[in-house]
N, C-alpha and C positions, 0 to 999 in steps of 0.2 A: 217534444224539442229535440231543436237539430244538437247536435254535437260542436260543441267548442271547438274551434281551433285553437283555444289556446290552454287548453286539456289534451293530454298524450294518454290511453288508454291501448293495455295491449295485455297479452296476456302470455308470461314466461313460464317454462317446467325445466323440470330436475335435469332436462338434457339440454338445455340453453344455460347449464351455471357453470363454469367453467371450474371452479374452486370447490367443487366436489369433489371426493375423494374414490378411488375403486371402489370402496366400505359402501358408503352412499349409493352412490350405483347398483349394489348388487343390494341392496334394504330395496328401494323402488321395486327393484324386479320382481323380487320376492312381492310384494306385495302387488304388484301388476296382475301375481298369480293367482296367491291366496285371500285378497280383500281388497278387489275389484271394483266393489264401491266407494271406497276409502281411496285409492288409488286414484278413480277418476279427478277424485279432489285436490287429494293431496299434492298428487303426483303430475297431473296432466292441468290442474288448475281448471277446472270447471266448476261454474253454479253448483252447488249442495251443501249441506253438512252430514258430513258421515252420520252422528250422534241420530241422525233421523232414523235412524236402521232398527227397527224391531229385536233383530239377534246383530248386534254391531257384534260378537265375540267368535267369530267362526277363522278356520283355517285351509285352505285346499290342499293337501297334500296323500299319498300313499300312505296306509297304514297296513300292519298284519293281523289279519281278522283274528286267525289261533292264536296269539297272542295275547288280544284283547280278553281271549274269553279265558284264555291260563289263567289272566290278571285280574278276576272277577268281571267281566264285563257280561250280561246277558242278550240275543238276539229281540227285537219290540219291531212292529211292525204300525203301521199304521194304512187306513183305505178311506180316499174320501171320491163319493157316488160324481160320474160326471156324463154327458152321454153328446148331444150336439153341440150345446153352446161351452160345456163346460168342460175338461178333461176330465177322463178317472186320473185319480191321482193314488199312488203308494208308494207308500215311505219303507223300506228296509233299514234298519239299524242296530246298532251295538249300542245301551248304557253301561256306565261304570258308575253304580252308583255311589262308590266308595271315591272316589277320584271326580265325580261331579263333570264326566267327559261323555259327549252322544259321538258313536264313530256312524256314518251313513255312507254305505257299501251299496246299496243300489235301487234303480227307483222304476217306477211303470207313469208313464207321463202321455194319455192317448185319448182325445176322443172318440168317441162309435164305436165303443166296446160295449157290446152287449154284454149280459149276466155271464152266456157260455160261455165266451171266447175271455171274459175274462177270467172266470175261471179256470181254462183250459190254460193259459197263462202263466198263472199264479201255480198252481200245478207242477208246471213245464220248469218254472225257476227253482222250483222246490222246497217251496215255503207250505203249500197245501194244510198239512199238518200244525202249521205254527197257529199260536195265537194272533187273528189280527184284528185290529178295532177300527169299525169301522162309521162310521156317522149314521148315528140312532136315528137322523130320519128320513131314515130308508130301509123300513124293520121286513118292507118285501124282498128287496134284492138280499139283505141278509140272509133272510131263511133260503133263499133260491140258491145263493151262496155254500151254505152249509149243507143245502141236499146234493149239489154236485160236487162235494167235494171236499170243500173248504170248512173239512169237520169244527175246527176252533176261532171262527170267525163271533165275535162278538160285540155290538153296538157301544158307543164312546159312553161314559158317563158325561149328561151336561143338566145341567142349573142354573140357576141365574148368576152371574157373573165368572162363569165357567170358564169362561174364553182370557180374561184378563191374567185368571185364577192360574189355568194352564200355563199362559203365557209366561209369567212369571216365575213358573216352572222349569219350563226352561229355559229361560233367562240364565239362571242360577250354573248351568252346565254350559264348559265348552264344546264347539260343536268344529268338529272335524269332518272333513266331504274327502271322498274319493272324485278326483279328478273326472270321471267314468261318468257320474251323476252329470249333467251336464245339465238339465233343466233343474234338478236341486238349487245349481251354483245359481243359477239364471235366477232364480226366483228371490233365494235367501236375500239375494244382492240388489233387490227391487222392494223386498219387503219393509212401508218401511208404516209409520202411524200417519192419519189423516193431521193433518194443519186446521188452526181455527184459521179465521176470517185477515189475521193478521200474520199469519203465516208461523205461529206456533204450534210444536208437534200436540196434542191430544192425549189423551191415554187408549183410546180406539186403535188398533192398526186398517189400514187401510183394505179392501174386502175385495180387489181386482185384484186377478193371479193367486190368489192363498192357497190355492189348494192343498198344493204338498206341505204348506206350512201348516194348514189343519192336519191334515193328515199325521205328521212329525208330534204334532198338541196332542192328538189322542194316542199319541202310541207311549208319551212321555207320560203324559199324566195317568193312564194305564201303572205303568212302569212303576211308576212312585206310592203307587198307591198297596203296592204289596204282592201285585199277582205273580204267581209261578210261572215257569218259563223249561220247554225244552227244547233244542237243539240238535 
C-alpha cells in the first residue's frame, strides 16, 4: 500500500531535540558506548525492542581486575569449539558471586583454529593452567587440548533444560565488559530471543552467533556450582 499523502512519518532523535540539556545529551552518549542495542532504539529511533535481548543488563567500561580479585572475584573461562563455518570462542571473565557481577576481560573469536594452534594461543595468553569449561560435544578436542598443556580443561555439564537454566544463572548477574572485547560487545548486543509468528519473544535464544554467549554460560554455570579456582 503506498503511503498516504495525509500522513507525515519521520524519525527524530535526541540530537534534534532542542529542549534536552547537557545532562540528557551525556546520558545518551553514555548509552551509545555502554548499551549500543538500547541506544539504537531509544537514541536513534530505529525499529526494535531492547527488551528482546537475552542479557539486557550489561555495560561497557574499563575496570581494575586486581581490585575485583581483592573484592572476592574469581576467574572463569569458557570455550565453545568451532572451525570452518563457526568460530572458536573463548570467554575470559571474573565473577563476584557475592555481588552477582560478571567482568569480561579477554576473548578469542576466530575461525580456522586447529587444536594445536588453539592450545598455543591459550598458553600464550597465560591461561593454560586455568580451569576452562568447554563444550562437552567435542570430547576428542578436550582430550587433545589437555595433552597439549591445557591441563584443567573440563567438559560443560549438559542436561535437559541446561541452556535455559544456564541463561537464568547469567541473567541474575550484571555484566561489565572491557571495551577491548569487541566481539563480545557485538554479540551480546545482538543476542536475542527467538520470536513467534506474531513477533512475540519466546523463551528460546537465537542460535545464530551465540558462540561467545555459550562459552560464558558454560563458565558461569560451572562457577555457580561451587568449583575451585586458582589464578
